[in-house]
The first five atom37 places (N, CA, C, CB, O) and aatype in JSON, in Angstrom:
{
  "aatype": [12, 2, 7, 17, 9, 2, 14, 7, 10, 2, 7, 14, 13, 15, 7, 15, 15, 0, 0, 10, 0, 13, 6, 11, 18, 1, 1, 6, 7, 3, 13, 19, 1, 10, 0, 14, 15, 3, 0, 13, 19, 13, 10, 3, 6, 1, 14, 3, 15, 9, 2, 3, 7, 17, 13, 1, 19, 6, 16, 15, 7, 18, 15, 14, 10, 2, 10, 0, 3, 10, 16, 9, 16, 3, 10, 14, 0, 19, 18, 8, 2, 3, 0, 16, 15, 13, 16, 13, 0, 3, 7, 8, 15, 6, 13, 8, 1, 17, 1, 7, 10, 5, 11, 10, 0, 10, 11, 12, 0, 7, 7, 11, 1, 5, 0, 9, 14, 0, 14, 2, 3, 5, 3, 19, 5, 17, 10, 12, 6, 8, 0, 16, 11, 14, 16, 0, 0, 2],
  "atom_mask": [
    [1, 1, 1, 1, 1],
    [1, 1, 1, 1, 1],
    [1, 1, 1, 0, 1],
    [1, 1, 1, 1, 1],
    [1, 1, 1, 1, 1],
    [1, 1, 1, 1, 1],
    [1, 1, 1, 1, 1],
    [1, 1, 1, 0, 1],
    [1, 1, 1, 1, 1],
    [1, 1, 1, 1, 1],
    [1, 1, 1, 0, 1],
    [1, 1, 1, 1, 1],
    [1, 1, 1, 1, 1],
    [1, 1, 1, 1, 1],
    [1, 1, 1, 0, 1],
    [1, 1, 1, 1, 1],
    [1, 1, 1, 1, 1],
    [1, 1, 1, 1, 1],
    [1, 1, 1, 1, 1],
    [1, 1, 1, 1, 1],
    [1, 1, 1, 1, 1],
    [1, 1, 1, 1, 1],
    [1, 1, 1, 1, 1],
    [1, 1, 1, 1, 1],
    [1, 1, 1, 1, 1],
    [1, 1, 1, 1, 1],
    [1, 1, 1, 1, 1],
    [1, 1, 1, 1, 1],
    [1, 1, 1, 0, 1],
    [1, 1, 1, 1, 1],
    [1, 1, 1, 1, 1],
    [1, 1, 1, 1, 1],
    [1, 1, 1, 1, 1],
    [1, 1, 1, 1, 1],
    [1, 1, 1, 1, 1],
    [1, 1, 1, 1, 1],
    [1, 1, 1, 1, 1],
    [1, 1, 1, 1, 1],
    [1, 1, 1, 1, 1],
    [1, 1, 1, 1, 1],
    [1, 1, 1, 1, 1],
    [1, 1, 1, 1, 1],
    [1, 1, 1, 1, 1],
    [1, 1, 1, 1, 1],
    [1, 1, 1, 1, 1],
    [1, 1, 1, 1, 1],
    [1, 1, 1, 1, 1],
    [1, 1, 1, 1, 1],
    [1, 1, 1, 1, 1],
    [1, 1, 1, 1, 1],
    [1, 1, 1, 1, 1],
    [1, 1, 1, 1, 1],
    [1, 1, 1, 0, 1],
    [1, 1, 1, 1, 1],
    [1, 1, 1, 1, 1],
    [1, 1, 1, 1, 1],
    [1, 1, 1, 1, 1],
    [1, 1, 1, 1, 1],
    [1, 1, 1, 1, 1],
    [1, 1, 1, 1, 1],
    [1, 1, 1, 0, 1],
    [1, 1, 1, 1, 1],
    [1, 1, 1, 1, 1],
    [1, 1, 1, 1, 1],
    [1, 1, 1, 1, 1],
    [1, 1, 1, 1, 1],
    [1, 1, 1, 1, 1],
    [1, 1, 1, 1, 1],
    [1, 1, 1, 1, 1],
    [1, 1, 1, 1, 1],
    [1, 1, 1, 1, 1],
    [1, 1, 1, 1, 1],
    [1, 1, 1, 1, 1],
    [1, 1, 1, 1, 1],
    [1, 1, 1, 1, 1],
    [1, 1, 1, 1, 1],
    [1, 1, 1, 1, 1],
    [1, 1, 1, 1, 1],
    [1, 1, 1, 1, 1],
    [1, 1, 1, 1, 1],
    [1, 1, 1, 1, 1],
    [1, 1, 1, 1, 1],
    [1, 1, 1, 1, 1],
    [1, 1, 1, 1, 1],
    [1, 1, 1, 1, 1],
    [1, 1, 1, 1, 1],
    [1, 1, 1, 1, 1],
    [1, 1, 1, 1, 1],
    [1, 1, 1, 1, 1],
    [1, 1, 1, 1, 1],
    [1, 1, 1, 0, 1],
    [1, 1, 1, 1, 1],
    [1, 1, 1, 1, 1],
    [1, 1, 1, 1, 1],
    [1, 1, 1, 1, 1],
    [1, 1, 1, 1, 1],
    [1, 1, 1, 1, 1],
    [1, 1, 1, 1, 1],
    [1, 1, 1, 1, 1],
    [1, 1, 1, 0, 1],
    [1, 1, 1, 1, 1],
    [1, 1, 1, 1, 1],
    [1, 1, 1, 1, 1],
    [1, 1, 1, 1, 1],
    [1, 1, 1, 1, 1],
    [1, 1, 1, 1, 1],
    [1, 1, 1, 1, 1],
    [1, 1, 1, 1, 1],
    [1, 1, 1, 1, 1],
    [1, 1, 1, 0, 1],
    [1, 1, 1, 0, 1],
    [1, 1, 1, 1, 1],
    [1, 1, 1, 1, 1],
    [1, 1, 1, 1, 1],
    [1, 1, 1, 1, 1],
    [1, 1, 1, 1, 1],
    [1, 1, 1, 1, 1],
    [1, 1, 1, 1, 1],
    [1, 1, 1, 1, 1],
    [1, 1, 1, 1, 1],
    [1, 1, 1, 1, 1],
    [1, 1, 1, 1, 1],
    [1, 1, 1, 1, 1],
    [1, 1, 1, 1, 1],
    [1, 1, 1, 1, 1],
    [1, 1, 1, 1, 1],
    [1, 1, 1, 1, 1],
    [1, 1, 1, 1, 1],
    [1, 1, 1, 1, 1],
    [1, 1, 1, 1, 1],
    [1, 1, 1, 1, 1],
    [1, 1, 1, 1, 1],
    [1, 1, 1, 1, 1],
    [1, 1, 1, 1, 1],
    [1, 1, 1, 1, 1],
    [1, 1, 1, 1, 1],
    [1, 1, 1, 1, 1],
    [1, 1, 1, 1, 1]
  ],
  "atom_positions": [
    [[4.79, 6.65, -4.93], [3.69, 7.35, -4.28], [2.58, 6.34, -4.02], [3.19, 8.55, -5.16], [2.28, 5.49, -4.85]],
    [[1.97, 6.45, -2.87], [0.83, 5.61, -2.5], [-0.24, 5.71, -3.59], [0.25, 6.04, -1.11], [-0.72, 6.81, -3.89]],
    [[-0.61, 4.59, -4.18], [-1.57, 4.56, -5.26], [-2.98, 5.01, -4.88], [0.0, 0.0, 0.0], [-3.79, 5.29, -5.76]],
    [[-3.28, 5.08, -3.6], [-4.6, 5.54, -3.16], [-4.64, 7.05, -3.02], [-4.97, 4.88, -1.84], [-5.71, 7.63, -2.82]],
    [[-3.47, 7.71, -3.12], [-3.39, 9.16, -3.06], [-3.41, 9.7, -4.48], [-2.1, 9.63, -2.3], [-2.56, 9.35, -5.3]],
    [[-4.38, 10.53, -4.78], [-4.55, 11.15, -6.1], [-4.51, 10.14, -7.24], [-3.48, 12.18, -6.32], [-3.73, 10.3, -8.18]],
    [[-5.32, 9.1, -7.17], [-5.34, 8.14, -8.28], [-5.9, 8.8, -9.53], [-6.19, 6.89, -7.92], [-6.8, 9.64, -9.46]],
    [[-5.35, 8.43, -10.67], [-5.8, 9.01, -11.93], [-7.19, 8.53, -12.31], [0.0, 0.0, 0.0], [-7.7, 7.55, -11.76]],
    [[-7.79, 9.22, -13.23], [-9.11, 8.83, -13.72], [-9.0, 7.76, -14.79], [-9.86, 10.03, -14.26], [-9.97, 7.07, -15.08]],
    [[-7.82, 7.63, -15.38], [-7.57, 6.6, -16.39], [-6.3, 5.87, -16.01], [-7.45, 7.23, -17.83], [-5.52, 6.34, -15.18]],
    [[-6.09, 4.74, -16.6], [-4.86, 4.01, -16.32], [-5.11, 2.81, -15.44], [0.0, 0.0, 0.0], [-6.25, 2.55, -15.06]],
    [[-4.04, 2.08, -15.11], [-4.2, 0.8, -14.42], [-4.83, 0.92, -13.04], [-2.88, 0.15, -14.29], [-5.57, 0.03, -12.63]],
    [[-4.56, 2.0, -12.31], [-5.15, 2.09, -10.98], [-6.66, 2.23, -11.07], [-4.55, 3.26, -10.21], [-7.4, 1.49, -10.41]],
    [[-7.11, 3.16, -11.87], [-8.55, 3.4, -11.94], [-9.28, 2.26, -12.63], [-8.83, 4.69, -12.65], [-10.49, 2.1, -12.46]],
    [[-8.55, 1.46, -13.41], [-9.19, 0.37, -14.12], [-9.77, -0.69, -13.22], [0.0, 0.0, 0.0], [-10.81, -1.27, -13.54]],
    [[-9.13, -0.98, -12.1], [-9.64, -2.04, -11.23], [-9.72, -1.59, -9.78], [-8.77, -3.28, -11.34], [-10.77, -1.69, -9.15]],
    [[-8.63, -1.11, -9.25], [-8.58, -0.77, -7.83], [-9.49, 0.39, -7.47], [-7.17, -0.45, -7.43], [-10.08, 0.4, -6.39]],
    [[-9.61, 1.37, -8.35], [-10.41, 2.53, -8.02], [-11.89, 2.19, -7.9], [-10.21, 3.6, -9.07], [-12.65, 2.94, -7.28]],
    [[-12.3, 1.07, -8.47], [-13.7, 0.66, -8.36], [-13.98, 0.02, -7.0], [-14.05, -0.31, -9.48], [-15.14, -0.17, -6.63]],
    [[-12.95, -0.32, -6.26], [-13.14, -0.96, -4.96], [-13.67, 0.04, -3.95], [-11.82, -1.57, -4.46], [-13.48, 1.25, -4.09]],
    [[-14.33, -0.47, -2.93], [-14.95, 0.38, -1.91], [-13.95, 0.77, -0.83], [-16.15, -0.33, -1.28], [-14.1, 0.44, 0.34]],
    [[-12.91, 1.49, -1.27], [-11.9, 2.01, -0.37], [-11.71, 3.49, -0.65], [-10.56, 1.24, -0.52], [-11.92, 3.94, -1.78]],
    [[-11.33, 4.24, 0.36], [-11.15, 5.67, 0.19], [-10.03, 5.96, -0.8], [-10.86, 6.34, 1.54], [-8.98, 5.31, -0.79]],
    [[-10.27, 6.96, -1.64], [-9.26, 7.51, -2.53], [-9.1, 8.97, -2.14], [-9.65, 7.35, -4.06], [-10.08, 9.64, -1.85]],
    [[-7.87, 9.46, -2.14], [-7.59, 10.78, -1.58], [-7.09, 11.73, -2.66], [-6.57, 10.69, -0.44], [-5.96, 11.61, -3.13]],
    [[-7.95, 12.66, -3.06], [-7.58, 13.66, -4.07], [-7.45, 15.05, -3.46], [-8.62, 13.68, -5.19], [-6.78, 15.91, -4.02]],
    [[-8.08, 15.25, -2.32], [-8.0, 16.54, -1.62], [-8.17, 16.28, -0.12], [-9.09, 17.56, -2.14], [-8.55, 15.18, 0.29]],
    [[-7.9, 17.27, 0.67], [-7.9, 17.11, 2.12], [-9.25, 16.58, 2.64], [-7.58, 18.44, 2.8], [-9.27, 15.77, 3.57]],
    [[-10.34, 17.01, 2.07], [-11.66, 16.59, 2.52], [-11.96, 15.11, 2.27], [0.0, 0.0, 0.0], [-12.94, 14.59, 2.81]],
    [[-11.14, 14.45, 1.47], [-11.35, 13.03, 1.2], [-10.88, 12.13, 2.34], [-10.62, 12.64, -0.08], [-11.21, 10.95, 2.38]],
    [[-10.11, 12.69, 3.27], [-9.66, 11.91, 4.42], [-10.8, 11.85, 5.43], [-8.36, 12.52, 5.06], [-11.0, 12.77, 6.22]],
    [[-11.53, 10.75, 5.4], [-12.68, 10.58, 6.29], [-12.35, 9.57, 7.39], [-13.92, 10.11, 5.48], [-12.4, 9.89, 8.57]],
    [[-12.0, 8.37, 6.99], [-11.73, 7.3, 7.96], [-10.24, 7.17, 8.27], [-12.26, 5.98, 7.45], [-9.87, 6.6, 9.3]],
    [[-9.39, 7.69, 7.4], [-7.94, 7.65, 7.61], [-7.45, 9.09, 7.78], [-7.21, 6.95, 6.41], [-7.64, 9.93, 6.9]],
    [[-6.83, 9.36, 8.91], [-6.33, 10.72, 9.18], [-5.09, 11.0, 8.33], [-6.01, 10.9, 10.68], [-4.31, 10.08, 8.07]],
    [[-4.9, 12.24, 7.89], [-3.69, 12.58, 7.13], [-2.4, 12.21, 7.87], [-3.68, 14.07, 6.82], [-1.4, 11.89, 7.24]],
    [[-2.43, 12.25, 9.18], [-1.23, 11.89, 9.96], [-0.95, 10.39, 9.93], [-1.39, 12.35, 11.41], [0.13, 9.95, 10.32]],
    [[-1.91, 9.6, 9.47], [-1.74, 8.15, 9.37], [-1.6, 7.66, 7.93], [-2.92, 7.45, 10.02], [-1.34, 6.48, 7.7]],
    [[-1.77, 8.55, 6.95], [-1.76, 8.17, 5.53], [-0.4, 8.47, 4.92], [-2.87, 8.91, 4.76], [-0.01, 9.63, 4.8]],
    [[0.34, 7.42, 4.53], [1.63, 7.69, 3.88], [1.39, 8.11, 2.43], [2.55, 6.44, 3.94], [0.47, 7.64, 1.77]],
    [[2.25, 9.02, 1.97], [2.2, 9.49, 0.6], [3.39, 8.94, -0.19], [2.18, 11.05, 0.55], [3.21, 8.32, -1.24]],
    [[4.6, 9.16, 0.33], [5.81, 8.74, -0.37], [6.6, 7.73, 0.45], [6.68, 9.95, -0.69], [6.58, 7.74, 1.68]],
    [[7.29, 6.85, -0.27], [8.21, 5.88, 0.32], [9.19, 5.48, -0.75], [7.45, 4.63, 0.89], [8.98, 5.74, -1.93]],
    [[10.27, 4.84, -0.35], [11.19, 4.24, -1.31], [10.68, 2.85, -1.64], [12.65, 4.19, -0.76], [10.38, 2.06, -0.74]],
    [[10.59, 2.55, -2.93], [10.19, 1.21, -3.36], [11.43, 0.39, -3.67], [9.25, 1.27, -4.61], [12.43, 0.91, -4.16]],
    [[11.36, -0.89, -3.36], [12.49, -1.78, -3.62], [12.82, -1.74, -5.11], [12.17, -3.23, -3.17], [11.91, -1.85, -5.94]],
    [[14.09, -1.58, -5.48], [14.44, -1.4, -6.9], [13.9, -2.49, -7.83], [15.93, -1.35, -7.04], [13.46, -2.17, -8.93]],
    [[13.92, -3.74, -7.42], [13.42, -4.79, -8.32], [11.9, -4.89, -8.32], [14.01, -6.13, -7.92], [11.33, -5.74, -9.0]],
    [[11.25, -4.03, -7.54], [9.79, -4.0, -7.48], [9.21, -2.84, -8.31], [9.33, -3.89, -6.03], [8.01, -2.82, -8.57]],
    [[10.04, -1.9, -8.72], [9.57, -0.71, -9.44], [9.07, -1.12, -10.83], [10.69, 0.36, -9.56], [9.81, -1.72, -11.61]],
    [[7.81, -0.8, -11.12], [7.24, -1.12, -12.42], [6.37, 0.01, -12.97], [6.43, -2.38, -12.32], [5.91, -0.06, -14.11]],
    [[6.14, 1.04, -12.17], [5.31, 2.16, -12.62], [5.54, 3.32, -11.66], [3.8, 1.76, -12.67], [6.5, 3.31, -10.89]],
    [[4.68, 4.32, -11.71], [4.86, 5.52, -10.9], [4.11, 5.56, -9.59], [0.0, 0.0, 0.0], [4.09, 6.59, -8.92]],
    [[3.5, 4.46, -9.21], [2.77, 4.45, -7.95], [3.0, 3.14, -7.22], [1.26, 4.67, -8.2], [3.35, 2.13, -7.82]],
    [[2.81, 3.18, -5.91], [3.03, 2.03, -5.06], [1.68, 1.37, -4.78], [3.74, 2.42, -3.73], [0.82, 1.95, -4.13]],
    [[1.51, 0.18, -5.29], [0.24, -0.54, -5.13], [0.17, -1.2, -3.76], [0.08, -1.6, -6.25], [1.06, -1.95, -3.37]],
    [[-0.9, -0.9, -3.06], [-1.16, -1.56, -1.78], [-2.43, -2.38, -1.96], [-1.31, -0.52, -0.59], [-3.52, -1.83, -2.13]],
    [[-2.28, -3.68, -1.93], [-3.41, -4.6, -2.1], [-4.38, -4.45, -0.93], [-2.92, -6.06, -2.22], [-3.98, -4.12, 0.19]],
    [[-5.64, -4.71, -1.2], [-6.64, -4.62, -0.14], [-7.31, -5.97, 0.14], [-7.69, -3.6, -0.51], [-8.22, -6.04, 0.97]],
    [[-6.86, -7.05, -0.54], [-7.46, -8.35, -0.24], [-7.14, -8.72, 1.2], [-6.96, -9.44, -1.22], [-6.0, -8.59, 1.65]],
    [[-8.13, -9.18, 1.88], [-7.97, -9.54, 3.28], [-8.24, -8.39, 4.22], [0.0, 0.0, 0.0], [-8.21, -8.56, 5.44]],
    [[-8.51, -7.18, 3.66], [-8.68, -6.0, 4.51], [-10.14, -5.81, 4.94], [-8.19, -4.76, 3.78], [-10.4, -5.54, 6.11]],
    [[-11.07, -5.95, 4.01], [-12.46, -5.71, 4.36], [-13.36, -6.68, 3.6], [-12.85, -4.27, 4.06], [-13.47, -6.58, 2.38]],
    [[-13.98, -7.6, 4.29], [-13.92, -7.76, 5.75], [-12.55, -8.3, 6.16], [-15.04, -8.69, 6.25], [-11.9, -9.02, 5.41]],
    [[-12.14, -7.94, 7.35], [-10.82, -8.29, 7.82], [-10.65, -9.8, 7.9], [-10.56, -7.66, 9.19], [-11.31, -10.49, 8.68]],
    [[-9.75, -10.29, 7.06], [-9.41, -11.71, 7.03], [-7.91, -11.78, 6.77], [-10.24, -12.51, 5.94], [-7.49, -11.88, 5.62]],
    [[-7.13, -11.73, 7.82], [-5.67, -11.62, 7.7], [-5.05, -12.82, 6.99], [-5.05, -11.46, 9.06], [-3.91, -12.73, 6.53]],
    [[-5.76, -13.91, 6.9], [-5.24, -15.08, 6.18], [-5.19, -14.83, 4.67], [-6.1, -16.33, 6.47], [-4.48, -15.53, 3.96]],
    [[-5.95, -13.83, 4.17], [-6.0, -13.52, 2.74], [-5.08, -12.38, 2.32], [-7.4, -13.19, 2.35], [-5.17, -11.93, 1.17]],
    [[-4.21, -11.89, 3.19], [-3.35, -10.76, 2.85], [-2.4, -11.12, 1.71], [-2.55, -10.32, 4.07], [-1.87, -12.23, 1.63]],
    [[-2.21, -10.14, 0.81], [-1.24, -10.27, -0.27], [-0.48, -8.95, -0.42], [-1.94, -10.65, -1.62], [-0.9, -7.92, 0.1]],
    [[0.64, -9.01, -1.13], [1.42, -7.8, -1.42], [1.96, -7.93, -2.83], [2.58, -7.59, -0.38], [2.35, -9.02, -3.25]],
    [[1.99, -6.82, -3.57], [2.51, -6.83, -4.94], [3.77, -5.98, -5.03], [1.44, -6.31, -5.92], [4.82, -6.48, -5.45]],
    [[3.7, -4.7, -4.65], [4.86, -3.83, -4.65], [5.52, -3.91, -3.27], [4.47, -2.35, -5.0], [4.84, -4.0, -2.25]],
    [[6.85, -3.87, -3.27], [7.58, -4.04, -2.01], [8.35, -2.77, -1.66], [8.55, -5.24, -2.11], [9.01, -2.19, -2.53]],
    [[8.28, -2.34, -0.4], [9.06, -1.18, 0.01], [10.55, -1.53, 0.06], [8.59, -0.67, 1.39], [10.93, -2.67, 0.32]],
    [[11.38, -0.53, -0.2], [12.82, -0.71, -0.04], [13.14, -0.75, 1.44], [13.61, 0.44, -0.76], [12.55, -0.03, 2.24]],
    [[14.06, -1.6, 1.8], [14.48, -1.73, 3.2], [15.95, -1.36, 3.24], [14.21, -3.2, 3.76], [16.82, -2.21, 3.01]],
    [[16.24, -0.11, 3.55], [17.61, 0.39, 3.56], [18.11, 0.73, 4.95], [17.71, 1.6, 2.68], [19.31, 0.63, 5.22]],
    [[17.24, 1.11, 5.82], [17.63, 1.75, 7.07], [17.41, 0.83, 8.27], [16.85, 3.04, 7.26], [16.42, 0.96, 8.98]],
    [[18.35, -0.09, 8.49], [18.27, -0.96, 9.65], [16.92, -1.69, 9.72], [18.49, -0.15, 10.92], [16.22, -1.62, 10.73]],
    [[16.57, -2.38, 8.62], [15.31, -3.11, 8.48], [14.1, -2.19, 8.56], [15.21, -4.18, 9.55], [13.05, -2.59, 9.08]],
    [[14.24, -0.98, 8.05], [13.14, -0.01, 8.09], [13.04, 0.71, 6.75], [13.34, 1.0, 9.24], [13.96, 0.67, 5.93]],
    [[11.92, 1.38, 6.55], [11.66, 2.2, 5.38], [11.23, 3.57, 5.85], [10.57, 1.56, 4.46], [10.51, 3.69, 6.84]],
    [[11.66, 4.61, 5.14], [11.22, 5.96, 5.49], [9.95, 6.29, 4.71], [12.33, 7.0, 5.2], [9.83, 5.98, 3.52]],
    [[9.02, 6.92, 5.38], [7.73, 7.32, 4.81], [7.5, 8.8, 5.07], [6.57, 6.47, 5.4], [7.92, 9.32, 6.11]],
    [[6.84, 9.47, 4.13], [6.3, 10.8, 4.4], [4.78, 10.66, 4.39], [6.79, 11.86, 3.34], [4.22, 9.87, 3.64]],
    [[4.12, 11.44, 5.23], [2.68, 11.32, 5.44], [1.96, 12.57, 4.96], [2.37, 11.08, 6.92], [2.57, 13.62, 4.76]],
    [[0.66, 12.44, 4.76], [-0.15, 13.51, 4.18], [-0.17, 14.77, 5.03], [-1.55, 13.03, 3.96], [-0.47, 15.85, 4.51]],
    [[0.13, 14.68, 6.31], [0.17, 15.88, 7.15], [1.54, 16.55, 7.12], [-0.2, 15.53, 8.58], [1.73, 17.59, 7.76]],
    [[2.5, 15.97, 6.39], [3.82, 16.58, 6.23], [4.92, 15.96, 7.07], [0.0, 0.0, 0.0], [6.1, 16.25, 6.84]],
    [[4.59, 15.12, 8.05], [5.66, 14.52, 8.87], [6.25, 13.3, 8.17], [5.11, 14.12, 10.26], [5.67, 12.76, 7.23]],
    [[7.41, 12.89, 8.63], [8.04, 11.68, 8.1], [8.45, 10.79, 9.27], [9.27, 12.03, 7.21], [8.62, 11.26, 10.4]],
    [[8.6, 9.52, 8.97], [9.03, 8.58, 10.0], [9.59, 7.33, 9.36], [7.85, 8.23, 10.94], [9.34, 7.03, 8.19]],
    [[10.36, 6.6, 10.15], [10.85, 5.29, 9.74], [9.91, 4.25, 10.31], [12.33, 5.05, 10.22], [9.44, 4.38, 11.44]],
    [[9.62, 3.22, 9.52], [8.86, 2.09, 10.04], [9.75, 0.85, 9.94], [7.5, 1.88, 9.24], [10.23, 0.51, 8.86]],
    [[9.96, 0.2, 11.07], [10.79, -1.0, 11.1], [9.93, -2.21, 10.81], [11.49, -1.14, 12.47], [8.86, -2.39, 11.39]],
    [[10.41, -3.05, 9.89], [9.68, -4.24, 9.47], [10.06, -5.45, 10.31], [9.95, -4.52, 8.0], [11.17, -5.55, 10.82]],
    [[9.11, -6.34, 10.44], [9.36, -7.59, 11.18], [9.89, -8.69, 10.28], [8.07, -8.06, 11.86], [10.69, -9.52, 10.73]],
    [[9.48, -8.73, 9.01], [9.94, -9.79, 8.12], [9.75, -9.46, 6.66], [0.0, 0.0, 0.0], [10.06, -10.28, 5.8]],
    [[9.25, -8.26, 6.35], [8.94, -7.87, 4.98], [10.16, -7.95, 4.07], [8.38, -6.47, 4.96], [10.03, -8.28, 2.89]],
    [[11.33, -7.66, 4.6], [12.54, -7.65, 3.78], [12.89, -9.04, 3.26], [13.71, -7.09, 4.57], [13.72, -9.16, 2.37]],
    [[12.27, -10.07, 3.79], [12.56, -11.44, 3.36], [11.65, -11.91, 2.23], [12.43, -12.38, 4.54], [11.87, -12.98, 1.67]],
    [[10.64, -11.13, 1.89], [9.72, -11.52, 0.82], [10.41, -11.46, -0.54], [8.46, -10.63, 0.82], [11.2, -10.54, -0.79]],
    [[10.13, -12.41, -1.38], [10.69, -12.44, -2.73], [9.57, -12.19, -3.73], [11.4, -13.81, -3.02], [8.45, -12.66, -3.55]],
    [[9.89, -11.45, -4.78], [8.9, -11.2, -5.83], [8.58, -12.5, -6.56], [9.41, -10.14, -6.83], [9.45, -13.35, -6.73]],
    [[7.34, -12.64, -6.99], [6.93, -13.81, -7.77], [6.51, -13.35, -9.14], [5.77, -14.59, -7.06], [5.77, -12.37, -9.29]],
    [[6.99, -14.06, -10.15], [6.68, -13.72, -11.53], [5.97, -14.9, -12.19], [7.98, -13.34, -12.32], [6.24, -16.06, -11.87]],
    [[5.07, -14.59, -13.1], [4.4, -15.63, -13.9], [4.09, -15.01, -15.26], [3.09, -16.16, -13.19], [3.43, -13.98, -15.34]],
    [[4.56, -15.65, -16.29], [4.32, -15.14, -17.65], [4.89, -13.77, -17.88], [0.0, 0.0, 0.0], [4.33, -12.98, -18.65]],
    [[6.01, -13.45, -17.22], [6.64, -12.15, -17.38], [6.0, -11.03, -16.59], [0.0, 0.0, 0.0], [6.45, -9.89, -16.68]],
    [[4.96, -11.34, -15.83], [4.28, -10.32, -15.02], [4.45, -10.64, -13.54], [2.79, -10.23, -15.39], [4.46, -11.8, -13.14]],
    [[4.57, -9.58, -12.75], [4.68, -9.76, -11.31], [3.33, -10.18, -10.74], [5.18, -8.47, -10.64], [2.29, -9.65, -11.15]],
    [[3.34, -11.09, -9.82], [2.12, -11.62, -9.21], [2.05, -11.19, -7.74], [2.06, -13.16, -9.33], [3.07, -10.95, -7.11]],
    [[0.84, -11.11, -7.23], [0.66, -10.83, -5.81], [1.28, -11.97, -5.0], [-0.85, -10.66, -5.46], [1.17, -13.14, -5.36]],
    [[1.93, -11.6, -3.93], [2.59, -12.56, -3.06], [1.67, -12.83, -1.88], [3.99, -12.04, -2.58], [1.31, -11.9, -1.16]],
    [[1.28, -14.08, -1.66], [0.49, -14.37, -0.47], [1.3, -14.02, 0.78], [0.05, -15.86, -0.44], [2.48, -14.37, 0.87]],
    [[0.68, -13.34, 1.71], [1.35, -12.94, 2.95], [0.37, -13.12, 4.1], [1.86, -11.47, 2.87], [0.07, -12.15, 4.8]],
    [[-0.13, -14.35, 4.32], [-1.14, -14.54, 5.35], [-0.66, -14.12, 6.73], [-1.56, -15.98, 5.37], [0.43, -14.47, 7.16]],
    [[-1.51, -13.37, 7.41], [-1.29, -12.93, 8.78], [-0.02, -12.11, 8.96], [-1.23, -14.13, 9.69], [0.52, -12.04, 10.06]],
    [[0.47, -11.48, 7.89], [1.7, -10.7, 7.95], [1.42, -9.32, 8.54], [2.33, -10.58, 6.55], [0.66, -8.54, 7.96]],
    [[2.03, -9.01, 9.67], [1.8, -7.73, 10.33], [2.34, -6.56, 9.52], [2.44, -7.73, 11.71], [1.8, -5.45, 9.6]],
    [[3.4, -6.8, 8.73], [3.95, -5.73, 7.9], [2.97, -5.34, 6.8], [5.28, -6.17, 7.29], [2.76, -4.16, 6.55]],
    [[2.38, -6.32, 6.14], [1.41, -6.05, 5.07], [0.17, -5.38, 5.66], [1.03, -7.36, 4.33], [-0.39, -4.47, 5.06]],
    [[-0.24, -5.82, 6.83], [-1.39, -5.19, 7.49], [-1.08, -3.71, 7.79], [-1.74, -5.94, 8.8], [-1.94, -2.85, 7.61]],
    [[0.14, -3.42, 8.24], [0.52, -2.03, 8.53], [0.44, -1.19, 7.26], [1.95, -1.96, 9.12], [-0.09, -0.08, 7.28]],
    [[0.96, -1.71, 6.14], [0.89, -0.97, 4.87], [-0.55, -0.66, 4.49], [1.57, -1.78, 3.76], [-0.86, 0.47, 4.11]],
    [[-1.43, -1.65, 4.59], [-2.84, -1.43, 4.24], [-3.47, -0.36, 5.13], [-3.64, -2.74, 4.36], [-4.16, 0.53, 4.65]],
    [[-3.22, -0.46, 6.42], [-3.85, 0.46, 7.37], [-3.34, 1.89, 7.22], [-3.62, -0.02, 8.78], [-3.98, 2.82, 7.71]],
    [[-2.21, 2.07, 6.55], [-1.66, 3.41, 6.36], [-1.74, 3.88, 4.92], [-0.23, 3.44, 6.82], [-1.2, 4.93, 4.57]],
    [[-2.42, 3.11, 4.07], [-2.59, 3.5, 2.66], [-4.01, 3.96, 2.37], [-2.23, 2.35, 1.74], [-4.21, 4.93, 1.64]],
    [[-5.0, 3.28, 2.94], [-6.4, 3.6, 2.69], [-7.23, 2.95, 3.78], [-6.85, 3.13, 1.28], [-6.72, 2.21, 4.61]],
    [[-8.51, 3.23, 3.76], [-9.46, 2.59, 4.66], [-10.69, 2.19, 3.85], [-9.84, 3.54, 5.85], [-11.01, 2.85, 2.86]],
    [[-11.38, 1.14, 4.25], [-12.64, 0.83, 3.58], [-13.61, 1.99, 3.75], [-13.25, -0.48, 4.14], [-13.61, 2.66, 4.78]],
    [[-14.43, 2.23, 2.73], [-15.44, 3.29, 2.87], [-16.42, 2.89, 3.97], [-16.18, 3.53, 1.53], [-16.49, 1.72, 4.35]],
    [[-17.14, 3.82, 4.46], [-18.08, 3.57, 5.56], [-19.09, 2.5, 5.2], [-18.8, 4.84, 5.95], [-19.56, 1.76, 6.06]],
    [[-19.43, 2.41, 3.92], [-20.43, 1.44, 3.48], [-19.85, 0.03, 3.37], [-21.02, 1.86, 2.13], [-20.59, -0.94, 3.24]],
    [[-18.55, -0.09, 3.42], [-17.88, -1.37, 3.22], [-17.72, -2.13, 4.52], [-16.53, -1.17, 2.57], [-17.18, -3.23, 4.53]]
  ]
}
């Protein structure tokens, strides 16, 4: 599940990411800058990327927009002809075809997964733009 959708009040998401100036979606009225038809809720995560119950979408490089700073931590599963199926907050589903995301390899350091630099990656940018938006003040 998209980590920006119904983030908990405690736990790893709220510990760091929830403090960031990005929209968090707990109810329909929370969709201000990102429309429910553009916000993914569920997706298949790559099996070797699964580490918890939510899909982390990094926001480094997003606001202010600096595509050279893009990173990715959790990776979507690529099962369907280089695509992943997503369900969105308005109830529709769709496949998104990746340009090169399926070639990314997980990086580990000290037994923990590390963010993967993905400068100027259009796939990572698509994930960010469909997971959350910077708050109006950001």
